[in-house]
ROKOLMI-613844 format. One record per residue: x negated, y, z of N, C-alpha, C in turn. Coordinates in steps of 0.02 Angstrom, whole numbers, plus 50000, padded with zeros to 5 digits. Each point is the difference from the previous one (the first is absolute). Example, Ala and Ser with C-alpha at 12.3 -4.5 7.8 and 13.67 -1.06 7.14 Angstrom:
# ROKOLMI-613844
nx_ny_nz_cax_cay_caz_cx_cy_cz
49340_49716_50390_50045_50059_50000_49955_50060_50000
50018_50053_49964_49958_50059_50003_50039_50055_50037
//
This chain:
# ROKOLMI-613844
nx_ny_nz_cax_cay_caz_cx_cy_cz
53175_57015_50875_50064_50000_49965_49994_50040_49936
50037_49976_49946_49998_50034_49936_50042_50063_50004
49978_50049_49964_50038_50063_50000_50058_49995_49953
50047_50044_50005_50060_50002_49957_49980_50011_49928
49948_50042_49988_49979_50015_49931_49972_49937_49966
49963_49961_50039_49971_49938_49971_50054_49952_49978
50053_49990_50038_50056_49956_49983_50035_50023_49938
50010_50065_49995_50035_50026_49941_49959_49988_49936
49933_50008_50008_49957_49988_49941_50003_49928_49977
50003_49951_50046_50004_49928_49983_50065_49984_49965
50055_50028_50022_50065_49987_49969_50001_50026_49929
49971_50056_49988_49999_50028_49932_49960_49955_49952
49942_49975_50023_49958_49956_49958_50036_49935_49985
50034_49969_50048_50036_49937_49989_50055_50009_49949
50035_50055_50003_50054_50013_49953_49973_50007_49930
49942_50031_49993_49970_50009_49934_49980_49933_49969
49971_49955_50041_49979_49933_49975_50060_49960_49978
50054_50000_50040_50061_49962_49984_50030_50025_49935
50001_50065_49991_50028_50028_49938_49959_49978_49940
49934_49997_50009_49957_49979_49945_50012_49928_49980
50009_49956_50048_50014_49929_49986_50065_49992_49963
50052_50036_50022_50065_49995_49967_49996_50023_49928
49961_50052_49989_49992_50025_49931_49964_49949_49956
49948_49966_50030_49963_49950_49963_50043_49941_49981
50043_49975_50047_50045_49943_49986_50050_50019_49946
50025_50062_50003_50049_50022_49951_49969_50002_49931
49937_50022_49997_49964_50004_49936_49988_49931_49971
49982_49951_50044_49987_49931_49976_50064_49968_49975
50056_50013_50034_50064_49972_49979_50020_50027_49932
49989_50064_49990_50017_50030_49936_49957_49970_49944
49936_49986_50015_49956_49972_49950_50020_49930_49981
50021_49957_50050_50022_49931_49986_50063_49999_49960
50044_50047_50014_50063_50003_49963_49989_50019_49928
49948_50039_49988_49988_50022_49932_49960_49951_49958
49964_49949_50031_49958_49953_49963_50005_49930_50030
50025_49948_49963_50007_49932_50024_49935_49962_49990
49989_49947_50043_49940_49958_49993_50002_49963_49934
49943_49988_49965_50000_49967_49935_50021_49926_50006
50032_49972_49947_50021_49930_50000_49940_49954_49990
50003_49940_50029_49947_49951_49992_50002_49972_49929
49941_49993_49969_49995_49972_49933_49977_49926_50005
50036_49956_49967_49984_49928_50002_49992_49974_49929
49960_49947_49993_49992_49966_49936_50048_49941_49997
50036_49993_49944_50051_49948_49993_49988_49960_49937
50026_49939_50001_50000_49957_49941_50072_49979_49987
50023_50010_49939_50068_49981_49982_50001_49926_49983
50041_49961_50034_50002_49928_49991_50040_49983_49937
49969_49960_49956_50032_49979_49939_49996_49924_49994
50053_49967_49974_49998_49926_49992_49944_49979_49954
49969_49942_50017_49946_49973_49960_50010_49925_49990
49972_49975_49945_50000_49928_49987_49938_49971_50034
50010_49961_50053_49944_49977_50042_50001_49924_50008
49941_49969_49992_49991_49930_50017_49982_49995_50074
50038_49962_50038_49988_49994_50072_49960_49936_50013
49946_50007_50036_49957_49943_50014_49999_49984_50075
49988_49937_50014_49993_49976_50069_49931_49970_50008
49965_50018_50053_49933_49972_50012_50007_49939_50045
49970_49945_49978_50006_49937_50036_49931_49967_50007
49987_49967_50056_49938_49961_50006_50007_49933_49966
49944_49972_49979_50004_49935_49966_49932_49965_49996
50002_49939_49976_49939_49961_49989_50004_49967_49932
49942_49994_49969_49997_49967_49935_50002_49924_50009
50026_49967_49950_50005_49926_50001_49992_49974_49930
49971_49940_49993_49992_49969_49935_50067_49988_49968
50003_50010_49934_50062_49983_49965_50008_49925_49993
49944_49964_49999_50000_49926_50002_49943_49978_50044
50011_49947_50038_49947_49974_50044_50006_49924_50004
49945_49966_49991_49999_49927_50002_49944_49976_50046
50018_49962_50051_49951_49969_50044_49983_49931_49971
49936_49990_49988_49978_49938_49967_49983_49948_50053
50036_49944_49997_49988_49942_50044_49995_49937_49957
49962_49950_50023_49995_49938_49961_50063_49959_50006
50017_49964_49946_50057_49955_50001_49979_49927_50007
49934_49988_49995_49971_49934_50014_49938_50010_50043
49980_49947_50034_49941_50004_50042_49938_49979_49964
49942_50023_50026_49937_49979_49971_49946_50051_50014
49941_49988_49971_49943_50044_50008_50000_50052_49944
49991_50065_50019_49996_50053_49950_49934_49991_49962
50005_49987_49935_49942_49986_49959_49972_50064_49968
50045_50046_49979_49978_50061_49968_50047_50058_50019
49971_50060_50000_50041_50061_50002_49984_50038_49937
50051_50014_49960_49989_50025_49932_50022_50073_49992
49997_50040_50052_50017_50071_49994_49956_50040_50047
49994_50064_49984_49964_50046_50044_50052_50036_50044
49984_50005_50063_50047_50033_50046_50012_50072_49978
50065_50018_49997_50019_50068_49981_50010_50009_49925
49989_49949_49960_50007_50008_49928_50073_49992_49979
50016_50028_49943_50066_49993_49971_50006_49932_49966
50055_49966_50010_50012_49935_49969_50068_50001_49966
50009_49955_49953_50063_49991_49965_50033_49935_50024
50066_49998_49994_50036_49939_50019_49973_49942_49959
49983_49945_50034_49973_49941_49967_49924_49995_50004
49966_50054_50020_49927_49996_50007_49981_49952_50056
49947_49960_49989_49978_49951_50049_49962_50036_50056
50021_49985_50062_49970_50032_50059_49954_49952_50037
50025_49940_50015_49961_49950_50037_50007_49932_49965
49949_49960_50008_50002_49930_49977_49988_49955_50060
50049_49957_50015_49993_49951_50053_49973_49935_49970
49955_49966_50034_49971_49937_49976_50057_49952_49983
49999_49975_49935_50060_49966_49973_49990_49926_49984
49944_49969_50018_49988_49931_49980_50053_49953_50029
50019_50011_50063_50051_49958_50031_50066_50005_49963
50016_50061_49979_50064_50011_49966_50000_49972_49929
49941_50001_49968_49995_49968_49935_50009_49925_50006
49972_49971_50052_50008_49928_50012_50073_49983_50012
50035_50044_50036_50071_49988_50013_50041_50002_49936
49981_50044_49955_50035_50004_49935_49988_49935_49961
49939_49977_49999_49985_49938_49965_50038_49941_50029
50004_49996_50067_50036_49946_50032_50074_50004_49983
50028_50061_50002_50070_50008_49984_50014_49983_49927
49952_50016_49956_50008_49984_49929_50002_49924_49990
49956_49965_50036_49999_49927_49995_50065_49971_50027
50025_50026_50055_50063_49975_50028_50057_50011_49951
49998_50056_49965_50054_50013_49951_49996_49950_49942
49940_49988_49976_49993_49952_49945_50024_49931_50020
49984_49980_50063_50023_49934_50024_50076_49999_50004
50030_50055_50025_50073_50003_50006_50032_49998_49932
49970_50033_49950_50028_50000_49932_49996_49931_49969
49945_49964_50015_49993_49931_49973_50054_49955_50031
50011_50006_50065_50051_49961_50033_50069_50017_49972
50011_50065_49989_50065_50021_49972_50011_49969_49931
49948_49999_49960_50006_49972_49933_50016_49925_50004
49967_49964_50045_50011_49928_50007_50071_49986_50024
50022_50036_50050_50068_49988_50027_50053_50018_49949
49986_50051_49960_50048_50020_49948_50007_49945_49948
49943_49970_49981_50002_49945_49951_50038_49940_50028
49987_49985_50064_50034_49943_50031_50075_50012_50001
50019_50060_50020_50072_50016_50004_50032_49996_49931
49967_50025_49948_50028_49997_49932_50007_49928_49977
49951_49958_50017_50002_49930_49979_50058_49964_50036
50009_50014_50063_50054_49969_50038_50068_50021_49974
50004_50062_49975_50064_50021_49970_50017_49957_49940
49949_49987_49959_50011_49959_49940_50019_49928_50019
49965_49974_50049_50014_49932_50022_50069_49995_50031
50022_50052_50033_50065_49999_50032_50055_49996_49948
49989_50035_49944_50049_49997_49946_50007_49929_49973
49946_49961_50005_50001_49931_49976_50016_49950_50056
50014_50029_50060_50014_49959_50059_49942_49954_50019
49939_50024_49987_49941_49960_50017_49967_50023_50064
50030_50050_50036_49973_50024_50063_50058_50018_50045
49990_49991_50062_50054_50015_50047_50007_50076_50011
50059_50019_50025_50011_50071_50015_49954_50024_50056
49985_49956_50048_49955_50018_50055_49931_50018_49974
49975_49960_49953_49934_50014_49971_50000_50067_49963
50055_50015_49965_50005_50064_49965_50001_50058_50049
50039_49990_50054_50003_50054_50050_49932_50011_50033
49964_49946_50015_49934_50007_50030_49952_50036_49953
50004_49985_49936_49957_50033_49950_50016_50075_49996
50065_50016_50006_50020_50071_49997_49974_50038_50061
50005_49969_50059_49975_50032_50062_49925_50011_49996
49964_49950_49973_49928_50006_49993_49982_50058_49952
50040_50007_49948_49989_50054_49952_50011_50068_50033
50055_50007_50039_50014_50063_50034_49945_50017_50051
49975_49950_50034_49946_50010_50048_49937_50024_49965
49987_49972_49942_49941_50020_49962_50007_50072_49975
50061_50020_49981_50012_50070_49980_49984_50048_50058
50025_49983_50059_49987_50042_50059_49926_50003_50017
49966_49943_49995_49929_49998_50015_49961_50043_49950
50021_49998_49937_49966_50041_49949_50010_50075_50015
50059_50019_50021_50013_50071_50017_49959_50022_50061
49996_49954_50049_49962_50016_50060_49926_50008_49983
49974_49957_49958_49930_50004_49980_49987_50065_49961
50049_50019_49958_49993_50062_49962_49998_50060_50047
50044_49999_50051_50002_50055_50049_49934_50004_50039
49973_49942_50018_49937_49999_50037_49944_50029_49957
50000_49985_49936_49949_50027_49955_50008_50076_49995
50062_50024_49993_50012_50072_49996_49975_50035_50064
50015_49970_50058_49978_50030_50063_49924_50002_50005
49967_49945_49978_49927_49998_50002_49970_50053_49954
50031_50011_49942_49976_50051_49954_50009_50070_50030
50056_50010_50035_50012_50065_50031_49947_50013_50054
49987_49949_50041_49948_50009_50051_49932_50015_49969
49985_49966_49945_49937_50013_49966_49998_50072_49973
50057_50023_49974_50003_50069_49974_49991_50051_50056
50025_49982_50060_49995_50046_50057_49929_50006_50028
49956_49957_49977_49930_50010_50021_49969_50061_49967
50033_50024_49947_49981_50063_49968_50048_50054_50025
49976_50043_50045_50042_50052_50030_49995_50063_49957
50057_50020_49972_50002_50055_49953_50040_50059_50029
49990_50058_49970_50036_50061_50022_50072_49997_49976
50049_50010_50045_50070_49998_49979_50024_50067_49971
49963_50054_50014_50021_50067_49977_49938_50039_49976
50013_50054_49963_49947_50047_49984_49987_50044_50062
49937_50016_50012_49985_50044_50056_49926_49997_50017
49984_50025_50060_49931_50000_50023_49993_49952_50059
49945_49963_49999_49988_49952_50054_49972_50035_50061
50016_49972_50058_49971_50025_50062_49938_49960_50017
49980_50004_50063_49942_49963_50024_50017_49925_50004
49954_49958_49978_50010_49928_50005_49990_49977_50072
50049_49963_50026_49996_49976_50069_49970_49930_50006
49987_49970_49943_49967_49934_50001_49940_50003_49953
49951_49958_50014_49939_49998_49959_49994_49932_49967
49955_49996_49952_49986_49937_49967_49976_49949_50052
50028_49939_49997_49983_49948_50049_50048_49995_50057
50045_50049_50006_50049_49998_50055_50054_49948_49985
50024_49969_50053_50055_49952_49995_50066_50036_50008
50044_49991_49951_50066_50031_50005_50052_49945_49999
50059_50016_50026_50055_49952_50003_50062_50030_49969
50044_49956_49979_50062_50022_49967_50041_50043_50048
50025_50058_49975_50044_50044_50037_49971_50024_50066
49934_50009_50002_49968_50024_50061_50022_50071_50015
49993_50021_50064_50021_50068_50019_49948_50052_49978
49937_49980_49994_49948_50047_49981_50005_50017_49926
50003_50064_49985_50003_50023_49930_49930_49997_49970
49996_49974_49939_49935_49997_49966_49980_50070_49977
50046_50035_49969_49992_50071_49981_50069_50027_49985
50004_50065_49990_50064_50032_49984_49992_50042_49937
50050_49995_49956_50001_50040_49939_50055_50052_50007
49982_50063_49986_50049_50054_50006_50003_50039_49934
50061_50013_49979_50011_50043_49941_50011_50071_50025
49960_50047_49976_50003_50069_50025_50018_50052_49946
50016_49978_49941_50022_50046_49947_50058_49969_49961
50061_50022_50015_50018_50054_50046_49994_49978_50073
50005_50049_50045_49996_49986_50071_50063_50028_50034
50021_49967_50054_50059_50024_50037_49979_50045_50058
50044_50046_50017_49993_50040_50060_50065_49992_50039
49996_49971_50060_50058_49989_50042_50007_50059_50048
50054_50038_49992_50012_50060_50040_50052_49985_50054
49991_50032_50058_50046_49990_50056_50045_50062_50006
50065_49991_49987_50049_50054_50008_50050_49981_50053
50012_50044_50048_50046_49984_50054_50071_49994_49973
50038_49958_50033_50070_49992_49980_50039_50065_50008
49979_50042_50049_50032_50065_50009_49989_50044_49939
49939_50000_49973_49985_50040_49941_50041_49976_49940
50008_49934_49994_50040_49974_49944_50073_50021_50006
50027_49998_50060_50069_50023_50010_50006_50074_49984
49950_50039_50021_50002_50072_49987_49997_50014_49925
49960_49961_49964_49996_50009_49928_50067_49985_49967
50034_49948_50023_50067_49984_49974_50050_50056_50014
49993_50031_50059_50045_50056_50017_49989_50059_49952
49937_50015_49985_49985_50055_49954_50025_49985_49930
49995_49937_49979_50023_49982_49933_50075_50011_49991
50036_49999_50055_50073_50010_49996_50018_50073_49988
49952_50046_50007_50014_50071_49991_49997_50019_49926
50038_50052_49983_50002_50024_49931_49932_50028_49980
49981_49985_49938_49938_50027_49972_49938_49960_50017
50006_49951_50045_49942_49959_50019_50006_49931_49967
49947_49979_49969_50000_49935_49965_49936_49963_50018
50000_49936_49981_49941_49959_50015_49941_50023_49958
49941_50002_50031_49940_50020_49965_49976_49946_49952
49943_50014_49967_49974_49952_49951_49962_49942_50032
49995_50000_50068_49969_49945_50037_49926_49991_49984
49968_50053_49976_49928_49997_49991_49965_50010_50067
49938_49974_50004_49963_50003_50063_49929_50022_49984
49974_50047_50040_49930_50020_49996_49966_49982_50066
49934_49990_49998_49964_49975_50058_49946_50049_50022
49990_50002_50066_49942_50033_50030_49960_49946_50037
49936_49993_49983_49959_49946_50027_49975_50017_50070
49966_49952_50030_49978_50007_50069_49952_50058_50011
49962_50018_49948_49953_50055_50007_50031_50068_49982
50065_50000_49987_50035_50062_49986_50004_50018_49926
49968_49961_49957_50003_50014_49928_50064_49972_49970
50021_50031_49946_50061_49978_49965_49982_49946_49949
50041_49947_49997_49990_49948_49950_50026_50026_49933
49961_49992_49948_50014_50032_49936_50062_49974_49965
50016_49937_50010_50055_49969_49963_50064_49998_50042
50056_50005_49967_50065_50002_50034_50033_49931_49996
50036_49983_50053_50036_49936_50002_50074_50011_50000
50037_49945_50006_50073_50004_50000_50026_49947_50048
50057_50015_50032_50031_49953_50046_50022_49938_49961
49979_49942_50025_50018_49937_49968_50060_49966_50033
50001_50000_50066_50056_49969_50036_50001_50026_50071
50056_49987_50034_50009_50018_50070_50022_49938_50038
49973_49991_50060_50021_49944_50042_50074_50009_50019
50036_49945_50006_50071_50003_50013_50017_49993_50074
49949_49996_50043_50011_49995_50072_49954_50047_50037
50019_50017_50062_49961_50044_50042_49958_49959_50048
49936_50017_50006_49957_49967_50049_50023_50018_50070
50019_49950_50039_50028_50013_50066_49949_50029_50048
49936_49987_49989_49948_50026_50045_49984_50073_49986
49997_50019_49936_49979_50068_49982_50058_50044_49980
50058_49971_49984_50056_50040_49977_49989_50030_49931
49957_49970_49961_49984_50027_49934_50017_49950_49945
50004_50026_49939_50014_49961_49941_49940_50006_49953
49979_49946_49970_49942_50001_49955_50023_50021_49930
49967_50051_49974_50010_50023_49932_49937_49982_49961
50006_49958_49949_49942_49977_49962_49993_50040_49935
49943_50032_49992_49984_50036_49939_49944_49964_49962
50000_50009_49934_49950_49967_49958_49957_50054_49966
49933_49991_50004_49953_50048_49972_49953_49965_49951
49983_50033_49945_49945_49975_49959_49934_50009_50037
49955_49953_49991_49935_50002_50037_49945_49974_49955
49991_50032_49941_49952_49973_49952_49928_50000_50023
49982_50048_50042_49930_50005_50022_49988_49963_50066
50052_49971_50029_49991_49963_50062_49986_50044_50060
50019_50065_49996_49988_50046_50056_50041_49980_50061
50062_49978_49988_50043_49979_50056_49986_49927_50015
49984_49987_50063_49987_49931_50023_50056_49979_50047
50018_49936_49999_50053_49977_50045_49984_50015_50072
50049_50026_50037_49991_50014_50071_49983_50072_50016
49991_50043_49950_49983_50070_50013_50060_50037_50027
49987_50046_50048_50053_50044_50026_50004_50062_49955
50061_50018_49981_50011_50058_49957_50061_50039_50026
50007_50061_49975_50060_50038_50011_50030_50015_49931
50066_49989_49996_50033_50006_49935_50052_50055_50002
50009_50033_49943_50052_50050_49992_50051_49972_49951
50058_49983_50026_50052_49968_49960_50051_50052_49977
50009_50004_49934_50050_50046_49971_50067_49965_50001
50036_50007_50056_50062_49961_50008_50063_50039_49984
49998_50067_50000_50059_50040_49988_49984_50058_49952
50053_50026_49970_49993_50060_49957_50061_50044_50011
49988_50064_50015_50053_50048_50010_49993_50054_49946
50049_50003_49955_49997_50048_49945_50021_50070_50022
50028_50007_50060_50020_50065_50027_49970_50010_50070
49937_49982_50007_49968_50004_50066_49987_50072_50020
50008_50013_50065_49986_50065_50029_49936_49994_50042
49948_50036_49981_49936_49997_50034_49986_50068_50033
49981_49998_50063_49985_50061_50038_49927_49998_50019
49962_50054_49987_49929_50002_50020_49993_49986_50074
49951_49960_50017_49991_49980_50070_49985_50060_50045
49968_50052_49974_49985_50058_50042_50062_50039_50018
50056_49985_49967_50062_50034_50017_50043_49961_50048
49975_49943_50024_50039_49957_50045_49962_49993_50066
50035_50010_50055_49970_49990_50066_50045_49955_50041
49984_49990_50063_50039_49956_50044_50021_50038_50062
50062_49986_50022_50022_50030_50062_49982_49955_50058
50020_50019_50060_49980_49962_50060_50029_49929_50000
50054_49990_49962_50030_49933_49996_49970_49958_49943
49954_50029_49964_49969_49964_49945_50037_50007_49934
50052_50040_49997_50037_50010_49938_49960_50043_49952
50003_49982_49936_49967_50042_49949_50044_50061_49988
49969_50059_50003_50038_50062_49989_49965_50043_49948
50040_50042_49967_49974_50047_49951_50041_50064_50004
49969_50056_49982_50034_50064_49997_50019_50014_49928
50065_50017_49990_50026_50014_49934_50025_50071_49999
49986_50036_49945_50024_50069_49992_50067_49998_49965
50051_50028_50033_50068_50001_49972_50005_50053_49945
50055_49999_49961_50010_50053_49950_50001_50070_50030
50014_50006_50065_49999_50065_50034_49931_50017_50026
49949_49960_49980_49930_50012_50021_49991_49992_50076
50039_49956_50029_49992_49985_50071_49974_49929_50009
49965_49990_50055_49970_49935_50014_50051_49953_50030
50002_49939_49973_50044_49948_50027_49958_49938_50013
50007_49970_50059_49962_49940_50017_50039_49938_49981
49967_49953_49965_50031_49938_49978_49964_49940_50031
50040_49950_50018_49971_49935_50021_50001_49954_49939
49941_49973_49983_49993_49960_49939_49995_49925_50016
50019_49960_49951_49986_49929_50002_49945_49986_49949
49939_49988_50025_49942_49987_49956_49992_49925_49992
50003_49979_49937_49996_49928_49986_49928_49975_49999
49958_50034_49963_49930_49979_49995_49960_50057_49968
49933_49996_50005_49957_50050_49970_49988_49982_49927
50001_50050_49958_49983_49993_49929_49944_50050_49987
49938_49977_50002_49944_50045_49995_49999_50046_50061
50000_50067_49988_50000_50048_50054_50070_50030_50012
50051_49961_49981_50068_50022_50009_50041_49946_50036
50055_50022_50030_50047_49953_50031_50058_49987_49953
50016_49936_49992_50061_49981_49964_50058_50004_50049
50047_50046_49988_50053_50016_50047_50067_49974_49972
50037_49964_50041_50064_49973_49979_50060_50036_50030
49987_50044_50049_50056_50037_50031_49973_50064_50032
50041_50052_49999_49981_50063_50032_49979_50054_49951
49985_49981_49938_49979_50048_49949_50040_49987_49936
50016_50055_49966_50036_49994_49936_49959_50033_49945
50014_49981_49938_49966_50031_49944_50013_50075_50000
49948_50039_49989_50006_50073_49998_49984_50033_50066
49994_49963_50055_49983_50030_50064_49929_50028_49998
49991_50057_50035_49934_50031_50005_49971_49982_50068
49949_49958_50000_49969_49977_50062_49938_50042_50015
49995_50024_50062_49942_50040_50021_49940_49954_50008
49946_50016_49965_49939_49960_50005_49942_50041_50028
50006_50066_50000_49950_50044_50030_50035_50053_50042
49975_50010_50061_50030_50049_50045_50051_49971_50047
50002_49934_50007_50050_49969_50044_49990_50019_50073
49937_50016_50020_49987_50017_50070_50027_50069_50018
50017_50041_49950_50022_50068_50013_50075_50008_49998
50038_49946_49988_50072_50006_49992_50037_49955_50049
50064_50014_50007_50045_49958_50038_50068_50004_49967
50045_49955_50018_50066_49997_49970_50036_50067_50009
50030_50024_49945_50039_50062_50002_49961_50061_49980
49934_49998_49997_49959_50058_49983_50006_50014_49926
50005_50064_49982_50001_50020_49930_49929_50008_49975
49986_49974_49940_49932_50000_49974_50000_50021_49927
49940_50014_49976_49989_50008_49928_49959_49939_49977
50008_49981_49937_49970_49938_49977_49953_50011_49941
49951_49957_49996_49955_49996_49942_50003_49929_49975
50020_49990_49937_50004_49933_49971_49930_49973_49988
49987_49939_50024_49935_49967_49994_50005_49938_49957
49942_49978_49976_49994_49935_49966_49933_49971_50018
49992_49935_49987_49937_49967_50017_49954_50001_49939
49939_50026_50010_49951_50001_49947_49980_49929_49982
50006_49982_49936_49987_49931_49978_49928_49979_50010
49953_50048_50000_49929_49982_50005_49975_50002_50072
50019_50051_50037_49974_50006_50069_50047_49969_50051
50064_49992_49983_50049_49973_50047_50025_50051_50050
49977_50062_49995_50021_50052_50046_50062_50035_49975
50038_50030_50048_50059_50038_49982_49979_50069_49975
50026_50020_49942_49987_50066_49971_50066_50030_49979
50000_50065_49987_50061_50033_49976_50023_49969_49935
50065_49992_49993_50028_49965_49941_49982_50034_49936
49989_50066_50000_49983_50036_49939_49926_50010_49991
49959_49966_50044_49927_50007_49995_49972_49954_49946
49944_50020_49970_49968_49959_49949_49970_49938_50032
49998_49944_49965_49971_49938_50025_49925_50006_50008
49974_49974_50056_49928_50004_50013_49961_49968_49943
49948_50037_49978_49956_49972_49948_50020_50018_49930
50059_50031_49990_50021_50017_49933_49975_50069_49982
//
């Protein structure tokens, strides 16, 4: 058993420890009351209206501005091919020659038939004129005069028919020379010399395509078109210049700019899209029909656009775009934004931000709504693209 002295000694030590703790807590409280924790410092960008061209990225394919499938209009043996595959041709250039002896013979036959019909016409006309004179002298019956007149009319019709047959034979003879109907480049020849072709056959002899200028058919959803119309109804937003730039299949940018030529007036029921046709110059033939491209269409312009740096915008659990704004009282306020589209490394915002708002772009992880902060005004360095203090010198100067 412990002695009475031992118990008294333990009580005295416990009292001393408790008194020490109370003194320490009192000292810490006094220190906290005398010195507040420092405010969080954040980097902000002041939002100012800008004149911005708004672009839409659309997929598309190139297409010939003119295309002609060459088929024979008369039948026969291909006697000559007078072009090199892939060469440029002009309208009227001779492409193929079909063996024409049969058609020349038909022209000669038709010419002979016409001459015979004209001779008959001349004879019947003379007979009719003579009968008219005799009728005035009552030396011929009315029946004979009527018969002469009918013979004359029949000869006129026969002469016209013979003339038409000659014209048709000449046309067929002319069609043995197959010429280019448009300027462009020829494709691969699908028939060779010695091949038998027939009039209006389904097999194409070759195809001519005009590629300068060239069309680019873009697919824009009907929803996007409706959305564009909705934006146009807002103040300060107007239609863009409708210029189009291209990114090719290998990721390179096409050097020349195009412009919207027309828009389809109906929606494709299968894809729900509308075709927007743009026209591009193609002097070097870099764009070939059928190529897949991506286009940037300048369809809108906002002269009072509000752009927020993307690093200052995050998403909540519902997927809403949010940003932290510093109020005039230097307190953090959370805003839900309506982001329309990306413009470079910024978001084009149509709701949730006003001109003059200070948006936090650095230090967002350290703040929450209602917290008081200190701010440093930032700007984007034009050369490096990084955020720097607004009063800092530009990199490289």
